[in-house]
N, C-alpha and C positions, 0 to 999 in steps of 0.2 A: 141605082139610088136616085131618088127624086130630091133634088136640091132646089127649092123655090121654083120648080117647074123648068129649070134649065136642063139642057141635054147633058152638060158636063158641069161639075162643080167649079165655081169661080176660084176657089182656093183649093189647090190640089191635095190637101191633107184631110183625113177623116176627122181629126181632132185639132182644129186650129187653136184650141185653148192653150196649147203648149207655147204659142206665140203671143196670144192676146192677153193672158193673165200677167206674164212678166212685164209686158208693155204697159198694162194698166197700173201695176204697182210702181213701176218706174215713173210714170207720169204723175201719180199721186205724190210720190216722194219729192219729185222735182218741184211741183207746184207748192208743196208745203215748205220746202227750203227757200224758195224765192218769195214767199209771202211775207211782206214787211208791214202788214196792217197792225193796227192797235190790238185787234182781237187775237192775232197770231202771237203777239208779245205776251198777252195774258195767258194764253194756252201754254206757251213755252215755259213761263214762270211757274205754272202749277204742275208741270210734268213730274218732277221728282216726288212730290207729295202724293200724286195720283198713283205713281208706280209703287210706292211703299204700301199704299192702301190695297192695291190690287194683288200684290204678292204676299202681304202679311195679314191684311185685315185690320191693321192698326189705324185707328181714326175713322173706321167705317161706321161706327155707332152714331156719329153725328150726322151722317148722311141719311139715316133712317128716321130722324126726328123731323117730321114735316110740319 
């Protein structure tokens, strides 16, 4: 198997995604928890309404009015 031209793979697994995807999701979660910016507060405040719209469709008609 040719891995970037190296004789042997740098990472000994054929699918390193099993490690990289959970690490990426954990990093995203950690950064979002630690974010104390004003924009993060706005996003957190709108979460419940956005979840209701995504799960039920209630209130989505206002989003289509451009």
